[in-house]
KOLZADO-681498 format. One record per residue (C-alpha): residue number from 0; x, y, z. Coordinates in steps of 0.25 Angstrom, whole numbers, plus 2048, in hexadecimal, padded with zeros to 3 digits. Layout:
N
[NUM,[X,Y,Z]]
...
***
This chain:
229
[0,[BAD,0E1,036]]
[1,[B9E,0DE,036]]
[2,[B99,0D7,043]]
[3,[B8D,0CE,044]]
[4,[B8D,0C8,052]]
[5,[B8E,0D1,05E]]
[6,[B8E,0D0,06D]]
[7,[B81,0CE,075]]
[8,[B7B,0DA,07C]]
[9,[B7C,0D3,089]]
[10,[B8B,0D0,087]]
[11,[B8D,0DF,084]]
[12,[B86,0E3,091]]
[13,[B8F,0D9,099]]
[14,[B9B,0DE,092]]
[15,[B98,0ED,095]]
[16,[B95,0E9,0A4]]
[17,[BA2,0E2,0A5]]
[18,[B9A,0D5,0A8]]
[19,[BA3,0CC,09E]]
[20,[BAF,0C4,0A3]]
[21,[BBC,0C7,09C]]
[22,[BBB,0BD,091]]
[23,[BAE,0C2,08C]]
[24,[BB2,0D0,08E]]
[25,[BBD,0CF,085]]
[26,[BB5,0C8,07A]]
[27,[BAA,0D2,07B]]
[28,[BB4,0DE,07B]]
[29,[BBB,0D8,06F]]
[30,[BAE,0D7,067]]
[31,[BAA,0E5,06B]]
[32,[BB8,0EA,066]]
[33,[BB4,0E4,058]]
[34,[BA5,0E7,058]]
[35,[BA0,0F6,057]]
[36,[B91,0F1,05A]]
[37,[B95,0EB,067]]
[38,[B9E,0F6,06A]]
[39,[B92,0FF,06A]]
[40,[B89,0F5,071]]
[41,[B94,0F4,07C]]
[42,[B95,103,07D]]
[43,[B86,104,07F]]
[44,[B86,0F9,089]]
[45,[B90,100,091]]
[46,[B88,10D,090]]
[47,[B7B,106,095]]
[48,[B83,101,0A1]]
[49,[B88,10F,0A4]]
[50,[B79,114,0A4]]
[51,[B75,109,0AD]]
[52,[B7F,10C,0B7]]
[53,[B7B,11B,0B7]]
[54,[B6D,117,0B9]]
[55,[B70,10D,0C4]]
[56,[B6C,111,0D3]]
[57,[B78,117,0DA]]
[58,[B7D,10E,0E6]]
[59,[B86,113,0F1]]
[60,[B94,10D,0F2]]
[61,[BA0,10E,0FC]]
[62,[BA7,11B,0FB]]
[63,[BB4,115,0F7]]
[64,[BAE,10B,0ED]]
[65,[BB4,112,0E0]]
[66,[BC2,112,0E6]]
[67,[BC0,103,0E9]]
[68,[BBB,100,0DB]]
[69,[BC7,107,0D5]]
[70,[BD1,100,0DE]]
[71,[BCB,0F3,0DA]]
[72,[BCC,0F6,0CB]]
[73,[BDA,0FB,0CC]]
[74,[BDE,0EE,0D3]]
[75,[BD7,0E6,0C9]]
[76,[BDE,0EE,0BD]]
[77,[BEB,0EB,0C4]]
[78,[BE9,0DD,0C5]]
[79,[BE5,0DC,0B6]]
[80,[BF1,0E4,0B1]]
[81,[BFC,0DF,0BA]]
[82,[C07,0D9,0B1]]
[83,[C00,0DE,0A4]]
[84,[C06,0E8,09B]]
[85,[BFC,0F3,09A]]
[86,[C00,0F7,08C]]
[87,[BFB,0E9,087]]
[88,[BEE,0E9,08E]]
[89,[BE2,0EC,085]]
[90,[BD5,0F1,08B]]
[91,[BC8,0ED,084]]
[92,[BC6,0F6,078]]
[93,[BBF,103,077]]
[94,[BB4,102,06D]]
[95,[BB9,103,05F]]
[96,[BC8,102,063]]
[97,[BD2,100,058]]
[98,[BDA,0F4,05A]]
[99,[BE7,0EE,053]]
[100,[BE6,0E0,04F]]
[101,[BDA,0D7,04D]]
[102,[BD8,0D3,05C]]
[103,[BCD,0DB,063]]
[104,[BD3,0E4,06D]]
[105,[BCD,0DD,079]]
[106,[BD5,0D1,075]]
[107,[BE2,0D7,072]]
[108,[BE8,0D6,080]]
[109,[BE5,0C7,080]]
[110,[BE9,0C4,071]]
[111,[BF1,0D0,06B]]
[112,[BEC,0D7,05E]]
[113,[BED,0CC,054]]
[114,[BE5,0C0,052]]
[115,[BF0,0B9,04A]]
[116,[BF9,0BA,057]]
[117,[BF0,0B1,05F]]
[118,[BF5,0A3,063]]
[119,[BEB,098,061]]
[120,[BE9,08A,067]]
[121,[BE2,080,05E]]
[122,[BD7,079,066]]
[123,[BCF,072,05B]]
[124,[BD0,070,04C]]
[125,[BCF,07D,046]]
[126,[BCD,085,053]]
[127,[BD8,08C,05B]]
[128,[BD7,094,068]]
[129,[BDE,09F,070]]
[130,[BDB,0A0,07F]]
[131,[BDA,0AF,084]]
[132,[BDF,0B0,092]]
[133,[BD7,0BB,099]]
[134,[BDB,0C5,0A4]]
[135,[BD1,0C0,0AE]]
[136,[BCD,0B2,0B3]]
[137,[BBF,0B1,0AD]]
[138,[BB7,0A4,0AA]]
[139,[BB4,0A7,09B]]
[140,[BBE,0A4,090]]
[141,[BC4,0AD,085]]
[142,[BCB,0A7,079]]
[143,[BCD,0A8,06A]]
[144,[BC9,09D,060]]
[145,[BCF,09B,052]]
[146,[BC6,093,04A]]
[147,[BCA,08E,03C]]
[148,[BC1,092,030]]
[149,[BB6,088,02D]]
[150,[BB8,082,03B]]
[151,[BAB,07F,043]]
[152,[BAB,081,052]]
[153,[BA4,075,059]]
[154,[B96,078,05C]]
[155,[B95,07D,06B]]
[156,[B8E,085,075]]
[157,[B93,08D,081]]
[158,[B93,08C,090]]
[159,[B91,09B,092]]
[160,[B93,0A8,08A]]
[161,[B9D,0A7,07E]]
[162,[BA1,0B2,075]]
[163,[BA9,0B0,068]]
[164,[BAF,0BC,061]]
[165,[BB4,0BA,052]]
[166,[BC2,0C1,050]]
[167,[BC4,0BB,042]]
[168,[BBE,0B2,038]]
[169,[BAF,0AD,03A]]
[170,[BA6,0A2,03E]]
[171,[B97,09F,03C]]
[172,[B8E,098,046]]
[173,[B7E,098,048]]
[174,[B7F,0A7,04C]]
[175,[B85,0AB,03E]]
[176,[B93,0B0,03A]]
[177,[B9D,0B5,044]]
[178,[BA9,0BD,03E]]
[179,[BB3,0C7,044]]
[180,[BAE,0CF,04F]]
[181,[BA1,0C7,051]]
[182,[B9E,0C1,05F]]
[183,[B96,0B5,063]]
[184,[B90,0B9,070]]
[185,[B8A,0AB,075]]
[186,[B85,0A4,081]]
[187,[B83,096,087]]
[188,[B76,094,07F]]
[189,[B7D,095,071]]
[190,[B83,089,069]]
[191,[B8A,08B,05B]]
[192,[B95,086,052]]
[193,[B9E,091,04C]]
[194,[BA4,08E,03E]]
[195,[BAF,096,039]]
[196,[BAD,09C,02B]]
[197,[BB7,096,021]]
[198,[BBF,09F,018]]
[199,[BC1,0AA,023]]
[200,[BCC,0A4,02B]]
[201,[BCB,09F,039]]
[202,[BC1,0A5,043]]
[203,[BC8,0AC,04F]]
[204,[BBF,0AF,05A]]
[205,[BBF,0B3,069]]
[206,[BB7,0AB,072]]
[207,[BB2,0AE,080]]
[208,[BAB,0A2,088]]
[209,[BA5,0A2,095]]
[210,[BA5,093,096]]
[211,[BAB,088,08D]]
[212,[BA4,085,07F]]
[213,[B9A,07A,07F]]
[214,[B9D,071,073]]
[215,[B92,068,06E]]
[216,[B9A,05D,068]]
[217,[BA0,052,071]]
[218,[BAE,053,06B]]
[219,[BAF,062,06C]]
[220,[BAA,061,07B]]
[221,[BB5,056,07E]]
[222,[BC0,05F,077]]
[223,[BBB,06C,07D]]
[224,[BC6,06B,089]]
[225,[BD1,06B,07E]]
[226,[BCA,075,075]]
[227,[BC8,07F,081]]
[228,[BBC,086,07C]]
***
């Protein structure tokens, strides 16, 4: 798999620092699981963060601060895993982890291992959607789109940060061709119109959005509450 489009350096730094919410953490981790180049860049960002911590000036803390921190972490972990079968919980992947199926490991606890098993809801001609329910209440959204070959997504911009990771198929827009493993790491200043390549089957992609899409056409804007993207 030859990837052309990768994560922005600023995104990798935020991911390494734990500064992304769950929706964007999942999509970034999914791309990293598919991309050796970003695996290495993520590792470098983590190492840089460690070096900065070592160089930081020491600050005195309360004597029992560590015990309080560990207690808070234990309480949060218990809240996160109450009622969950631990055998079915998949952590974010170690680099170069081998997985079964065609779903990236960070997504498997939400979707299972096979793209073919995903249930779709038709939201527009040629476009189906699968909403992903996250573990935490976050303002961002995470969902899958299944877009028919030859289908054009209406021209649009973004109300904030948006990332699109291609799982299968491919689309083209003003930034080039996006195939399996490629990620579009976009912000509110970008407008584009993805068009799925004909002959290669539908384009299935994972999308994380900070705010709803800003469609340019009046019809698309009127239908947006129904489409839900």
